[in-house]
C-alpha positions in Angstrom: 0.3 0.3 0.0 1.8 3.2 -0.7 1.4 6.0 1.9 -0.6 9.7 0.6 1.8 12.7 0.9 1.8 15.8 2.1 1.6 17.9 -0.3 3.7 21.2 0.5 3.8 24.6 -1.2 5.3 27.5 -1.4 2.9 30.1 -0.8 3.2 34.5 -0.9 0.5 35.9 1.3 0.1 39.2 -0.6 -0.4 42.3 2.3 -2.2 46.0 1.9 0.9 47.8 1.2 3.1 45.4 -1.4 4.1 43.5 1.4 4.4 39.7 0.5 5.1 36.9 2.9 6.5 33.7 1.6 6.8 30.6 2.7 5.5 26.5 3.1 2.0 25.8 3.5 0.7 22.7 3.9 -2.1 22.0 1.1 -5.0 19.7 3.4 -8.4 18.5 1.4 -9.5 17.4 4.5 -9.6 20.6 6.5 -12.4 23.0 6.3 -10.9 26.0 6.6 -7.7 27.9 5.9 -5.4 28.3 9.0 -2.7 30.6 9.7 -1.2 29.9 13.0 -0.7 32.9 15.5 2.9 32.0 16.2 3.7 33.2 12.7 1.0 36.3 12.4 2.9 37.5 15.4 6.3 37.8 13.1 4.5 38.5 10.0 1.3 40.2 11.0 2.4 43.9 10.4 3.0 43.2 7.0 0.0 41.8 5.8 -2.8 44.3 7.7 -5.1 44.0 9.9 -6.5 41.1 11.7 -10.2 40.8 12.3 -12.2 39.3 14.8 -13.7 35.7 14.8 -16.0 33.9 16.5 -15.0 30.6 14.6 -14.5 27.0 16.9 -12.5 24.1 14.8 -12.2 20.5 15.9 -9.1 19.4 15.6 -7.7 15.8 14.9 -8.2 14.8 18.5 -11.7 16.9 18.3 -10.4 19.1 20.4 -12.1 22.4 19.9 -10.5 25.4 19.4 -11.5 29.4 19.6 -10.3 31.0 16.7 -8.1 34.1 17.5 -8.4 36.4 14.5 -9.2 35.8 11.5 -7.4 37.2 8.4 -8.1 37.7 4.8 -6.1 38.5 1.7 -4.4 37.7 -1.7 -3.0 34.3 -1.5 -0.2 33.3 -4.6 0.5 29.6 -5.2 2.7 28.3 -8.9 1.3 32.3 -10.4 -2.8 31.3 -9.2 -3.7 34.1 -7.1 -7.3 34.4 -5.4 -8.7 36.3 -2.3 -8.3 34.2 1.1 -9.9 34.2 5.0 -7.3 32.3 7.6 -8.5 31.3 10.4 -5.8 31.9 13.1 -4.9 29.0 16.5 -1.2 28.6 18.2 -0.4 25.3 16.2 2.6 25.0 18.0 5.0 24.3 15.3 2.9 21.9 13.8 2.3 24.4 10.8 2.5 27.3 9.5 -0.3 27.7 6.9 -2.8 25.3 5.8 -4.1 25.6 2.5 -7.6 24.3 3.5 -10.7 23.5 1.2 -12.3 26.7 1.1 -8.7 27.5 -1.2 -8.4 24.5 -2.9 -12.5 25.9 -3.8 -11.5 29.1 -4.9 -8.4 27.6 -7.3 -10.8 25.3 -8.7 -8.5 22.1 -7.6 -8.3 18.8 -8.7 -7.2 15.7 -6.6 -6.2 13.0 -9.0 -6.4 10.0 -6.7 -4.4 7.8 -9.0 -0.9 9.4 -8.4 -2.0 11.6 -5.5 -1.8 14.8 -7.3 -3.6 18.1 -7.4 -4.0 20.2 -10.9 -4.4 23.5 -9.6 
C-alpha cells in the first residue's frame, strides 16, 4: 500500500501595502478552513494588515475544539495563481505555518487525481 504524501507548496501572502510574505503551506483537502498559526501572525501581521475578530471554532484531529484567535483575509498566490482567501488563526505549536484547506482548494478550482495523488490548480 502506498503512503499518501503531504502536499507542501510555497505560498505568497500579499499585504495591503505591497508587502509579500513567502512561506511553505500545507495543502490539506481535509481541512474545512484555511489556517494561519498565531506565532507566525505575530511575526508577519504588521506586513499583512489587520486581524479581524472571529467567532469561529475549529475542531482538530483529536476532537478538541479551539476558538479562533482572529481572521486575516488577503490575496494568496501559489504557482502564479492568485485568489482572495480568509484564514482562521490559532497556535499550532509549530505543527504548521499555513494550511490551505477546502476554501482555498475550491477558490483555485483544484482537481485531485487519486491515481497518482496529485493536485492540479
